[in-house]
C-alpha positions as CSV (number, residue, x, y, z in Angstrom):
1,M,74.0,29.0,54.6
2,D,77.8,28.9,55.5
3,S,79.8,27.5,52.8
4,Y,81.4,24.4,54.2
5,L,77.3,23.5,55.4
6,R,76.3,23.5,51.7
7,L,79.4,21.5,50.6
8,A,78.5,19.0,53.5
9,D,74.9,18.6,52.0
10,S,76.5,18.4,48.3
11,V,78.7,15.1,49.9
12,A,75.4,14.2,52.0
13,A,73.4,13.8,48.7
14,D,75.8,11.3,47.0
15,I,76.0,9.6,49.4
16,R,71.7,9.0,49.6
17,A,71.8,9.0,46.0
18,G,74.4,6.5,45.6
19,R,76.9,8.1,44.0
20,L,79.1,7.3,47.1
21,R,78.8,3.7,48.2
22,P,79.7,2.1,52.0
23,G,82.8,2.0,52.0
24,D,84.4,4.4,49.6
25,R,87.1,6.9,50.7
26,L,86.3,10.3,50.8
27,P,89.3,12.3,49.4
28,T,92.3,13.4,51.7
29,Q,90.9,17.2,53.4
30,R,93.9,18.9,51.1
31,R,92.6,17.4,48.1
32,F,89.1,18.0,48.7
33,A,89.9,21.6,49.6
34,R,91.9,21.7,46.1
35,D,89.4,20.0,44.0
36,R,86.3,22.7,45.5
37,G,88.4,26.0,45.8
38,I,88.4,26.2,49.3
39,A,90.4,26.4,52.6
40,V,91.7,23.2,53.8
41,S,90.2,24.4,57.3
42,T,86.9,24.7,55.7
43,A,87.6,21.2,54.4
44,A,88.1,19.8,57.8
45,R,84.7,21.9,59.0
46,V,83.1,19.8,56.1
47,Y,84.5,16.6,56.9
48,A,83.5,17.1,60.6
49,E,79.9,17.7,59.7
50,L,79.7,14.9,57.9
51,T,81.0,12.5,60.7
52,H,78.6,14.4,63.1
53,R,75.9,13.3,60.9
54,G,77.0,10.0,61.0
55,L,77.8,9.5,57.2
56,V,81.6,9.0,57.3
57,T,83.8,7.6,59.9
58,G,87.6,8.0,59.9
59,E,90.0,4.9,60.5
60,V,93.5,6.0,62.0
61,G,96.3,6.1,59.1
62,R,93.5,5.3,56.2
63,G,91.1,7.9,55.7
64,T,87.6,8.9,55.7
65,F,84.9,6.4,54.7
66,V,81.7,6.5,54.0
67,R,79.4,4.4,56.6
68,A,77.9,1.5,55.7
69,A,74.6,3.3,57.3
70,P,73.6,6.4,59.5
71,P,73.8,5.1,63.3
72,A,70.7,4.5,64.5
73,P,68.9,7.6,67.0
74,G,69.6,7.9,70.3
75,L,71.1,5.1,72.2
76,A,72.2,3.2,68.9
77,L,73.2,-0.1,71.1
78,A,69.9,0.1,73.1
79,E,68.3,-2.0,71.1
80,P,68.2,-5.7,69.8
81,A,69.2,-6.3,66.3
82,A,66.2,-6.6,63.8
83,A,64.2,-10.3,63.7
84,G,65.8,-12.9,61.8
85,R,69.4,-11.6,62.2
86,V,71.6,-12.9,64.2
87,D,72.7,-10.6,66.7
88,L,76.3,-10.4,67.7
89,E,75.6,-6.4,68.6
90,M,73.6,-6.8,71.9
91,N,75.4,-8.8,74.9
92,I,71.8,-10.6,76.5
93,P,73.4,-13.3,78.3
94,V,69.5,-15.1,79.3
95,L,70.1,-18.7,79.7
96,P,67.4,-21.0,78.6
97,Q,67.1,-22.5,82.1
98,Q,66.6,-18.9,84.1
99,G,62.9,-19.0,83.7
100,E,62.8,-22.3,85.5
101,M,65.0,-21.0,88.2
102,L,63.4,-17.6,88.7
103,A,59.7,-18.6,89.0
104,P,59.5,-19.5,91.9
105,I,60.6,-16.5,93.8
106,I,58.4,-14.9,91.3
107,E,55.2,-16.8,91.7
108,G,56.3,-15.7,95.8
109,L,55.5,-12.2,94.9
110,L,52.5,-12.6,93.1
111,R,50.7,-13.7,96.2
112,P,48.1,-10.4,97.6
113,G,50.0,-10.0,100.9
114,V,53.2,-9.7,99.3
115,L,52.5,-8.2,96.3
116,G,50.1,-5.9,98.1
117,A,53.7,-4.5,100.1
118,S,55.4,-4.1,96.4
119,L,53.0,-1.9,95.1
120,T,54.1,1.0,96.9
121,A,56.6,3.9,96.5
122,T,60.7,3.2,97.9
123,T,63.8,4.8,98.1
124,V,66.9,5.1,96.9
125,T,67.8,3.6,99.8
126,G,65.7,0.9,99.4
127,T,65.1,-1.7,102.7
128,P,68.4,-2.4,105.3
129,T,67.2,-6.3,103.5
130,A,67.5,-5.0,100.1
131,R,71.7,-3.4,101.4
132,G,72.6,-6.5,103.1
133,A,71.6,-8.7,99.9
134,A,73.4,-6.4,97.5
135,A,76.6,-5.3,99.7
136,A,77.0,-9.2,99.8
137,L,76.5,-9.5,96.3
138,L,78.9,-6.8,95.3
139,A,81.8,-8.0,97.3
140,R,85.5,-8.9,96.1
141,T,87.6,-10.5,96.9
142,G,89.3,-7.5,98.7
143,W,86.5,-5.6,99.2
144,T,83.4,-5.7,100.8
145,P,81.0,-2.7,100.8
146,E,79.3,-0.7,103.6
147,P,75.5,-2.3,103.3
148,D,74.6,1.1,104.8
149,G,76.2,2.7,102.0
150,V,74.4,1.0,98.4
151,L,72.3,3.1,96.7
152,F,69.6,2.1,94.2
153,A,68.7,2.7,91.1
154,G,66.2,1.0,88.1
155,N,69.1,-0.3,85.8
156,G,72.7,0.1,85.7
157,R,72.3,2.8,83.1
158,Q,70.7,5.3,85.3
159,A,73.5,4.2,88.0
160,I,76.0,5.9,86.0
161,A,74.0,8.5,84.7
162,A,73.2,9.9,88.4
163,A,77.2,9.3,89.7
164,V,78.2,11.5,86.5
165,S,75.5,14.0,87.1
166,A,76.8,14.3,90.8
167,L,80.6,14.9,90.2
168,V,80.4,16.8,86.7
169,P,78.9,20.3,86.6
170,L,77.4,21.3,83.5
171,G,80.2,21.9,81.0
172,G,82.4,19.6,82.7
173,R,85.0,17.2,81.4
174,L,84.6,13.5,81.8
175,G,87.7,11.6,80.9
176,V,86.7,8.1,79.5
177,E,88.7,5.2,78.0
178,A,89.0,6.1,73.8
179,L,87.1,3.5,73.2
180,T,84.2,3.6,76.0
181,Y,80.8,2.4,76.4
182,P,78.8,4.1,73.6
183,V,75.7,4.9,76.4
184,V,78.0,7.0,78.4
185,R,78.7,9.1,75.5
186,G,74.6,9.7,75.0
187,I,74.1,10.6,79.1
188,A,77.5,13.2,78.3
189,A,75.4,14.7,75.0
190,R,72.1,14.8,77.6
191,L,74.2,16.0,80.2
192,G,76.1,18.9,78.5
193,I,79.5,17.3,79.5
194,Q,82.7,16.8,77.7
195,L,84.1,13.7,77.4
196,V,88.2,13.4,76.9
197,P,89.4,11.1,75.3
198,I,92.7,8.7,77.4
199,P,95.0,6.3,76.1
200,T,95.3,3.2,77.0
201,D,96.9,-0.2,76.5
202,D,96.3,-3.9,77.1
203,G,96.4,-3.2,80.8
204,G,93.6,-0.6,80.4
205,L,93.6,2.8,81.0
206,L,97.2,4.7,81.9
207,P,97.7,6.0,84.8
208,D,100.6,8.6,83.3
209,A,97.5,9.9,80.4
210,V,95.0,11.0,83.4
211,R,97.6,12.6,85.1
212,A,98.3,14.7,81.6
213,A,94.9,15.3,80.3
214,G,94.0,18.2,81.4
215,R,91.4,19.5,83.7
216,L,89.4,16.7,84.8
217,D,86.1,16.7,86.9
218,A,86.1,13.0,87.1
219,V,87.0,9.8,85.2
220,Y,84.4,6.9,84.1
221,L,86.5,3.7,83.0
222,Q,85.7,-0.3,83.2
223,P,88.9,-1.7,84.6
224,T,87.3,-5.5,84.8
225,L,86.7,-7.1,81.0
226,H,86.6,-3.7,79.6
227,N,83.7,-2.7,77.0
228,P,84.7,-3.3,74.0
229,L,88.4,-4.2,74.6
230,G,87.4,-7.3,76.9
231,T,90.6,-5.6,78.8
232,T,91.4,-6.3,82.7
233,M,93.9,-4.1,84.5
234,T,95.9,-5.3,86.7
235,P,96.3,-4.8,90.3
236,A,99.4,-2.4,90.1
237,R,97.5,-0.7,87.6
238,R,95.0,-0.3,89.7
239,A,97.2,0.9,92.7
240,A,99.1,3.0,90.3
241,L,95.8,4.8,89.1
242,A,94.5,5.1,92.4
243,E,97.9,7.5,93.3
244,V,97.0,8.9,90.2
245,L,93.0,10.0,91.4
246,A,94.1,10.9,94.9
247,E,97.0,13.1,93.6
248,R,94.8,15.1,91.0
249,D,92.4,14.9,93.5
250,L,89.8,13.5,91.3
251,M,86.5,11.0,91.4
252,A,86.6,8.2,89.3
253,V,82.9,6.2,88.4
254,E,83.7,2.5,87.9
255,D,81.5,0.3,85.9
256,T,81.6,-3.2,87.3
257,I,78.9,-4.4,84.9
258,Y,81.0,-7.9,84.1
259,A,83.3,-8.4,86.3
260,F,81.1,-11.4,88.0
261,L,82.4,-13.3,85.2
262,R,85.8,-12.8,87.0
263,D,86.9,-13.8,90.8
264,A,89.5,-11.2,90.4
265,P,91.2,-8.6,90.8
266,A,89.7,-6.2,93.3
267,P,87.9,-3.1,92.3
268,L,89.6,-0.2,92.0
269,A,87.2,0.9,95.1
270,A,89.6,-1.6,97.0
271,F,92.5,1.1,96.0
272,A,90.9,4.1,96.1
273,P,87.6,4.1,98.6
274,E,87.8,7.4,99.0
275,R,87.7,8.1,95.5
276,T,86.1,5.6,93.9
277,V,81.6,5.3,92.8
278,L,81.1,1.9,92.1
279,V,78.4,1.1,90.1
280,D,76.5,-2.3,88.6
281,S,73.7,-3.7,87.8
282,L,71.6,-6.9,86.9
283,S,71.6,-7.0,83.7
284,K,73.8,-9.0,82.8
285,R,74.0,-11.7,86.0
286,V,70.4,-12.0,85.7
287,A,68.6,-10.2,82.5
288,P,67.8,-6.6,81.3
289,G,63.9,-7.1,82.1
290,L,64.7,-7.9,85.7
291,T,66.9,-5.8,86.7
292,L,67.9,-3.2,89.0
293,G,71.1,-0.5,89.3
294,F,73.5,-0.4,91.9
295,V,75.1,2.8,93.6
296,V,78.3,2.1,95.7
297,P,79.6,5.8,96.5
298,P,82.1,7.1,99.4
299,A,80.3,8.5,102.4
300,A,82.0,12.6,101.0
301,V,79.4,12.0,98.1
302,H,77.3,9.7,99.2
303,D,74.4,12.1,99.9
304,R,74.8,13.9,96.6
305,I,74.4,11.1,94.7
306,A,71.2,9.8,96.2
307,V,69.8,13.4,95.0
308,A,70.9,13.1,91.5
309,L,68.9,9.9,91.5
310,R,66.0,11.3,93.0
311,S,66.1,14.1,91.1
312,G,66.8,12.2,87.5
313,G,63.9,10.1,88.4
314,W,65.9,6.9,88.6
315,T,64.6,5.4,91.8
316,P,63.8,1.8,91.7
317,Q,60.4,0.3,91.9
318,A,59.7,-1.6,94.6
319,F,58.3,-4.8,93.2
320,A,62.1,-4.8,91.0
321,L,63.8,-4.1,94.3
322,E,61.5,-6.8,96.0
323,A,62.0,-9.2,93.5
324,A,65.9,-8.6,92.9
325,T,65.9,-8.9,97.1
326,R,64.9,-12.2,96.9
327,F,67.0,-13.5,94.0
328,M,69.8,-12.4,95.1
329,A,69.1,-13.3,98.9
330,D,68.0,-16.6,98.1
331,G,71.2,-17.4,96.0
332,V,69.4,-17.4,92.9
333,V,71.8,-14.9,91.1
334,A,75.1,-16.7,92.5
335,A,73.7,-19.9,90.8
336,I,73.0,-17.9,87.6
337,E,76.5,-16.4,87.4
338,T,78.0,-19.6,87.9
339,A,76.1,-20.8,85.1
340,K,77.0,-17.9,83.0
341,R,80.7,-17.9,83.7
342,A,80.3,-21.3,81.8
343,D,78.7,-20.2,79.4
344,A,81.0,-17.3,78.6
345,A,84.1,-19.8,78.7
346,A,82.5,-22.2,76.0
347,R,81.6,-19.1,73.7
348,Q,85.3,-17.8,73.8
349,A,86.3,-21.4,72.7
350,L,84.3,-21.2,70.1
351,V,86.2,-17.9,69.1
352,A,89.3,-19.2,69.9
353,E,88.4,-22.1,67.2
354,R,86.5,-20.1,64.8
355,L,88.8,-17.1,64.8
356,A,91.7,-19.0,64.9
357,G,95.2,-17.1,63.4
358,F,93.0,-13.8,63.4
359,V,94.3,-10.6,65.8
360,L,91.6,-10.6,69.0
361,R,91.7,-8.7,72.0
362,T,89.1,-10.8,74.5
363,D,89.4,-12.4,77.9
364,P,88.4,-16.3,78.1
365,S,86.0,-14.9,80.6
366,S,84.5,-12.4,78.3
367,Y,81.0,-12.1,76.6
368,H,82.3,-10.4,73.8
369,C,86.0,-9.9,72.1
370,W,87.2,-6.9,69.7
371,W,88.8,-8.4,66.3
372,E,91.4,-6.1,64.4
373,L,90.4,-7.0,61.4
374,P,93.2,-8.1,58.6
375,A,93.7,-5.8,55.4
376,P,91.9,-4.7,53.2
377,W,89.1,-5.0,55.3
378,R,87.6,-1.5,57.2
379,A,84.8,-1.6,59.9
380,E,82.4,0.0,57.6
381,T,82.6,-2.2,54.7
382,F,82.9,-5.2,56.7
383,V,79.8,-4.4,59.2
384,A,77.8,-4.0,55.5
385,A,79.4,-7.3,54.3
386,A,78.3,-9.2,57.5
387,A,75.2,-7.6,57.7
388,R,74.7,-8.9,53.7
389,R,75.0,-12.9,55.5
390,G,72.6,-12.0,58.3
391,I,74.6,-11.1,61.2
392,A,75.0,-7.9,63.0
393,V,78.5,-6.6,64.5
394,T,79.5,-3.5,66.1
395,P,81.8,-0.9,64.4
396,A,84.7,0.6,66.3
397,A,83.7,4.1,65.9
398,A,80.2,2.9,67.8
399,F,82.7,3.2,70.7
400,A,85.0,6.0,69.4
401,V,85.4,9.1,71.7
402,G,86.2,12.9,70.3
403,A,87.9,12.7,66.8
404,A,87.1,11.4,63.8
405,H,89.0,8.3,63.9
406,A,88.6,4.9,64.8
407,P,90.4,1.8,64.6
408,S,89.8,-0.7,61.9
409,A,88.0,-3.5,64.4
410,V,84.3,-4.6,64.6
411,R,83.3,-5.7,68.5
412,L,81.9,-9.3,68.7
413,A,79.0,-9.7,71.5
414,L,79.2,-13.4,71.8
415,A,76.0,-14.3,74.8
416,A,72.7,-13.4,72.4
417,P,72.7,-16.2,69.8
418,P,72.2,-19.9,70.6
419,V,75.4,-21.6,70.9
420,P,75.0,-23.3,67.6
421,V,73.9,-20.2,65.5
422,L,76.9,-18.5,67.1
423,A,79.1,-21.4,65.8
424,A,78.2,-21.0,61.9
425,A,78.0,-17.0,62.8
426,L,81.9,-17.1,63.9
427,E,82.6,-19.9,60.9
428,A,80.8,-17.2,58.1
429,L,82.8,-14.6,59.9
430,A,85.9,-16.1,59.4
431,L,85.5,-17.0,55.9
432,L,84.4,-13.6,55.2
433,G,87.6,-12.3,57.0
434,R,89.9,-14.5,54.8
435,G,88.6,-12.7,52.2
436,S,88.2,-9.0,50.7
437,P,85.9,-6.7,49.9
438,A,86.3,-7.6,46.4
439,D,85.4,-11.0,46.9
440,D,82.2,-9.6,48.4
441,E,81.0,-7.5,45.5
442,V,81.2,-10.3,43.4
443,E,79.4,-13.0,45.1
C-alpha cells in the first residue's frame, strides 16, 4: 500500500476512535510532514485522501478540520433529515392547502376512461397540450419558449443530467459556480465529467472568469435565486455572460428551479437563445412527489438532448405527464406559485428578525439563506452543535466544488418546517451563533 494511504488510514482510525473529534483542526501540511518525516507533497496527498473520504474539510484561511460526520453516500441532500429533527437541510415547500387544491384534478384522472389512457407509454416530447401548458408556465417577462421545443423528463435532476450528458463528452469539462447545487456534483461524477469551479460575486457568475477558465465544454448555472447563495444576476450581467458564451462558442445549462418565486429578470435564455438550455421542474412549484421535468433547448441541440433523455431512461411517466398538464392548464400551479411566494416572503421576514445582526446572503423572495458564521464558529462545529439541538443545517462544504476549502458558512433551507417551528429553530440558532463552541461543549 502506498505510504500516503497508510498515513490516511492512521488519521482515519484516530477519527473513528474519537482521538480526533469533530471540529478539531489538523496541523498544517508542512507541520504534518515534519512530524512524520515525509515530504510536503506526500502530506498534501494524505489530506486530499482524507477530504475525498469525507473525513475532513478545509476552510479558507483557517485550515483543515475534522468533519462533524462523514457525508451520506450518494446524493447526500436528496433525502430528508432524520425523523424528529427540524429539517433546515431540504427545501420541500409543500403548503397545507395543496392537497385540497390538487385533489379534484387527481380524482378526475381516476375515472376509468381517463386512467386507461394514462397507462400507456409516453415520449420525451409529450403531447401538444402538455407542451403548450409547459411553455405558458415557463414563460417569463421578456421570454416565451416555443411549445414545440419543450421536452419532458421525470424530474428536474433528470433534466439536468440529460442536458449535461448531451453537451459534455466523457472526460469533458463543465464550468459551474464555485458553490453549486450538490446534485450536479453527483451527476458529473457518474458521467465522468470534470467540474471547473468559476468564481462569483454578489451578482452571480463572473463573465470574465468564464472567459479565463480554460477549455470548457459547457457551463451550468443558476442565475435566479442561486442555491445556496440566493443571489440573482442582473440583466446587465446576463447580457455580458451571453457575449462570453458567443465569444467562446459555449452552451449554458440554465437551472431556473426557483425562478417562479420572482417576476424578473428574464432568463439567460432570453439573452442567449441559441446557446442556452433551460431546465426546470414542478418539484418546488408543486411537490417532489408530483413532479415533472422540463428542458427547453435551442433547435441546434434539441434532438441530441431528446436522445439523451430517452437513452438515460429519463422519459416521464404518462400518468405524471397527464396530471401535470392538468395542474398547469387548470391554473392550479399558478395559484400554488402565488401562495408559495407569500409563504417564502413570510419565512424570510422571520430570518431577518431572528438572525438580525449576522452576516446573511439571501433574497426576500427565496426559500433559503446563506449564513456566514461569526468567529470562532466553523461550519462543521456549528452543524454538529445545531444537530445536538435537533436542528439539521447544511455546511458550505456540501456545495463547494473541487478544492478542499469551503467558506465558514451554512445554508438554511426554510421551506419544510411549519412556520412556528421555523421561528423557534431560528431563535435557537441565533442563540447558538452568539455563543461559541467552547460554550456548547460545557452545556
